[in-house]
N, C-alpha and C positions, 0 to 999 in steps of 0.2 A: 257113051262117054259123059262122066259128071260135070266137067268143065262147058262142055255146050249145052247142056240142060241150065246150068247156073248163068250163062249167057241169055239163053232163051227166057228163062223165068226173070231177069233183070230188064231184058226189053219188054217184056211183057208188062211189067210194073211200071217202068219208064212210059209207057203208052198210056197205060190206065191213070197215071198221075197227071199225066198231059192232059188226059181227058177230063178229068174232075176239075182241074185248075181252069181248062176253057168253059165248063159248064159254071163255074161259080164265076164267071166274067173276068177272066185273067187279072186277078187282083195283085199286087206288087206284094213281094214277100212270101212268106208261108210255103215257101218248096218243101219243107221237112214236114210240114201238115199234110200236103197232096201224097208225097212220098209214102208216109204212113198208112195214110187211107187206101191207098193203091196197095200196098203190102198186107194189110189185114183183108182187103178184098179177096186177094189171091190165096192167101192162107185158109179163108173160111170156104173159098170155093174148092180147095184140094183137099180140106177136111169133108167136104160134102161127097166129092168126087170119090174119094177115099171108102167112103160110108156106103155108098150105092154099089162099088164093086165088091165090098165084103157082104152084101146081100139086103141092107138096108134095113136091117131089124131093130128095133127099140129107138132110142133117140141118138142121133148123131152126137158124138163129142164134140164139144167146144163151139156147138152151134146154140146161141142165147136164145131164150124164149122171147118173141118180139112183142108180146103182150105187156 
């Protein structure tokens, strides 16, 4: 069910945003920053998981070179 998946994804993002916020020392404000950071992390993970599921050939799309 798509609705359940959306709720699960939103909860995972919320937990990650909270984790990032805690790791940064719980600063006041910037909630949007930590939410966006968490969304990006989850999107990158989903892209990577999809790439692996498709056989992991070539370079995964949307994954930037870290160098």
